[in-house]
BAKOL-229562 format. One record per residue (C-alpha): residue number from 0; x, y, z. Coordinates in pm, whole numbers, padded with zeros to 5 digits. Layout:
! residues N
(NUM, (X, Y, Z))
...
This chain:
! residues 200
(0, (00017, 00006, 00005))
(1, (00170, 00321, -00112))
(2, (00119, 00657, 00047))
(3, (-00075, 00744, -00266))
(4, (-00339, 00475, -00149))
(5, (-00387, 00614, 00212))
(6, (-00713, 00792, 00240))
(7, (-00740, 01173, 00356))
(8, (-00952, 01266, 00610))
(9, (-01263, 01087, 00632))
(10, (-01605, 01320, 00726))
(11, (-01914, 01206, 00903))
(12, (-01843, 01240, 01287))
(13, (-02065, 01491, 01430))
(14, (-01767, 01579, 01649))
(15, (-01617, 01711, 01320))
(16, (-01912, 01888, 01208))
(17, (-01933, 02083, 01526))
(18, (-01538, 02122, 01514))
(19, (-01536, 02256, 01209))
(20, (-01839, 02504, 01244))
(21, (-01640, 02611, 01556))
(22, (-01340, 02695, 01374))
(23, (-01505, 02910, 01098))
(24, (-01731, 03104, 01413))
(25, (-01391, 03194, 01538))
(26, (-01266, 03277, 01196))
(27, (-01566, 03518, 01146))
(28, (-01532, 03706, 01484))
(29, (-01131, 03731, 01418))
(30, (-01202, 03863, 01052))
(31, (-01461, 04114, 01249))
(32, (-01217, 04232, 01491))
(33, (-00992, 04275, 01217))
(34, (-01189, 04516, 01027))
(35, (-01254, 04736, 01331))
(36, (-00998, 04954, 01179))
(37, (-01212, 05012, 00865))
(38, (-00927, 05005, 00641))
(39, (-00820, 04710, 00771))
(40, (-01093, 04507, 00641))
(41, (-00919, 04405, 00321))
(42, (-00613, 04249, 00506))
(43, (-00859, 04081, 00735))
(44, (-01076, 03930, 00473))
(45, (-00753, 03837, 00233))
(46, (-00581, 03663, 00534))
(47, (-00924, 03496, 00632))
(48, (-01012, 03377, 00277))
(49, (-00621, 03255, 00221))
(50, (-00656, 03024, 00574))
(51, (-01009, 02892, 00438))
(52, (-00808, 02791, 00101))
(53, (-00534, 02618, 00326))
(54, (-00826, 02445, 00524))
(55, (-01008, 02339, 00191))
(56, (-00636, 02184, 00036))
(57, (-00551, 01952, 00337))
(58, (-00791, 02063, 00614))
(59, (-00523, 02204, 00824))
(60, (-00561, 02570, 00923))
(61, (-00232, 02749, 00901))
(62, (-00022, 02884, 01190))
(63, (-00091, 03198, 01367))
(64, (00255, 03359, 01241))
(65, (00159, 03281, 00936))
(66, (-00197, 03431, 00935))
(67, (-00072, 03745, 01146))
(68, (00182, 03762, 00846))
(69, (-00035, 03762, 00615))
(70, (-00286, 04031, 00736))
(71, (00014, 04240, 00817))
(72, (00188, 04224, 00441))
(73, (-00209, 04276, 00321))
(74, (-00240, 04615, 00515))
(75, (-00165, 04838, 00276))
(76, (-00311, 04662, -00042))
(77, (-00580, 04585, 00141))
(78, (-00705, 05005, 00186))
(79, (-00790, 05076, -00176))
(80, (-01026, 04727, -00228))
(81, (-01169, 04822, 00097))
(82, (-01276, 05156, -00067))
(83, (-01383, 05073, -00355))
(84, (-01612, 04768, -00240))
(85, (-01756, 05021, 00075))
(86, (-01811, 05324, -00168))
(87, (-01968, 05163, -00427))
(88, (-02160, 04909, -00281))
(89, (-02312, 05173, -00067))
(90, (-02370, 05386, -00379))
(91, (-02519, 05098, -00585))
(92, (-02720, 05026, -00276))
(93, (-02819, 05407, -00189))
(94, (-02934, 05441, -00566))
(95, (-03149, 05143, -00612))
(96, (-03332, 05284, -00274))
(97, (-03398, 05627, -00397))
(98, (-03514, 05470, -00741))
(99, (-03782, 05211, -00567))
(100, (-03910, 05486, -00367))
(101, (-03981, 05708, -00614))
(102, (-03706, 05970, -00519))
(103, (-03550, 05925, -00819))
(104, (-03747, 05943, -01185))
(105, (-03714, 05626, -01383))
(106, (-03907, 05356, -01209))
(107, (-03872, 04959, -01266))
(108, (-03672, 05080, -01613))
(109, (-03384, 05184, -01422))
(110, (-03447, 04963, -01117))
(111, (-03366, 04642, -01280))
(112, (-03082, 04742, -01431))
(113, (-02924, 04880, -01110))
(114, (-02998, 04556, -00943))
(115, (-02827, 04348, -01203))
(116, (-02541, 04609, -01156))
(117, (-02559, 04521, -00801))
(118, (-02562, 04144, -00805))
(119, (-02295, 04138, -01059))
(120, (-02095, 04332, -00828))
(121, (-02132, 04123, -00539))
(122, (-02079, 03810, -00729))
(123, (-01733, 03959, -00847))
(124, (-01637, 04078, -00508))
(125, (-01675, 03728, -00373))
(126, (-01490, 03576, -00662))
(127, (-01209, 03807, -00589))
(128, (-01215, 03701, -00226))
(129, (-01170, 03359, -00307))
(130, (-00897, 03469, -00595))
(131, (-00710, 03653, -00333))
(132, (-00716, 03362, -00076))
(133, (-00590, 03130, -00330))
(134, (-00298, 03357, -00390))
(135, (-00194, 03353, -00009))
(136, (-00396, 03658, 00109))
(137, (-00167, 03906, -00158))
(138, (-00258, 04052, -00503))
(139, (-00593, 04228, -00492))
(140, (-00540, 04373, -00850))
(141, (-00470, 04018, -01009))
(142, (-00742, 03878, -00796))
(143, (-00998, 04089, -00938))
(144, (-00876, 04044, -01324))
(145, (-00876, 03638, -01212))
(146, (-01228, 03686, -01071))
(147, (-01359, 03912, -01404))
(148, (-01227, 03623, -01658))
(149, (-01379, 03361, -01454))
(150, (-01692, 03525, -01433))
(151, (-01715, 03575, -01811))
(152, (-01667, 03204, -01878))
(153, (-01893, 03090, -01598))
(154, (-02154, 03376, -01497))
(155, (-02315, 03088, -01288))
(156, (-02024, 03150, -01055))
(157, (-02083, 03500, -00991))
(158, (-02497, 03445, -00955))
(159, (-02380, 03180, -00691))
(160, (-02130, 03401, -00515))
(161, (-02408, 03679, -00520))
(162, (-02633, 03435, -00366))
(163, (-02403, 03382, -00068))
(164, (-02381, 03736, -00004))
(165, (-02744, 03810, -00034))
(166, (-02788, 03542, 00197))
(167, (-02568, 03629, 00445))
(168, (-02673, 03973, 00454))
(169, (-03030, 03843, 00496))
(170, (-02927, 03645, 00797))
(171, (-02723, 03914, 00953))
(172, (-03054, 04098, 00927))
(173, (-03260, 03849, 01125))
(174, (-03057, 03727, 01371))
(175, (-02905, 03870, 01700))
(176, (-02643, 04138, 01629))
(177, (-02384, 03979, 01860))
(178, (-02360, 03715, 01633))
(179, (-02364, 03892, 01300))
(180, (-01931, 03872, 01325))
(181, (-01974, 03467, 01293))
(182, (-02136, 03501, 00974))
(183, (-01800, 03628, 00821))
(184, (-01635, 03297, 00836))
(185, (-01909, 03108, 00727))
(186, (-01956, 03371, 00429))
(187, (-01584, 03307, 00323))
(188, (-01635, 02959, 00349))
(189, (-01916, 02950, 00122))
(190, (-01764, 03130, -00130))
(191, (-01471, 02896, -00162))
(192, (-01723, 02594, -00159))
(193, (-01911, 02741, -00460))
(194, (-01610, 02809, -00650))
(195, (-01464, 02498, -00605))
(196, (-01783, 02334, -00715))
(197, (-01841, 02583, -01002))
(198, (-01453, 02555, -01113))
(199, (-01357, 02852, -01438))
């Protein structure tokens, strides 16, 4: 029996499920703490995405030193993506809200294209988070280019990641506020899971 014949980690036990759920919840809390500086959110998300990518590959979380190193190295490069995502997302949501309330003329004719743009932006943002995780938490520009290329080849991947963002947002509005940070870890994991099942 060679090393290739040795089976890797076998799932199925409830202890494994509880442990994995706890790890992802802790990851979400750490992402939230790392994002408290607002401009540090990009670095926190990138480090979390890289950690989930590592875990998805061999079910081993990277060491604390590795993750902290990724976070520190990603501080400056993560500022611009954070600002773009925050400002762009806020403008799209406010624009859609203004159109649906009749504050801005246009009605359905403008609401549908705006909603489609919002969905596409959310999906591409999710794919970008996955791609930056695959590159070790670095290279936002290259990750965005890779996400756009993948989205063009497989539009369903964009829709799937947008669905994850929408689901997490809806859950965040429904559950107890103190539990919202937990969702961040599950969101990153869900995006990676979607990307793995829908390869470009």
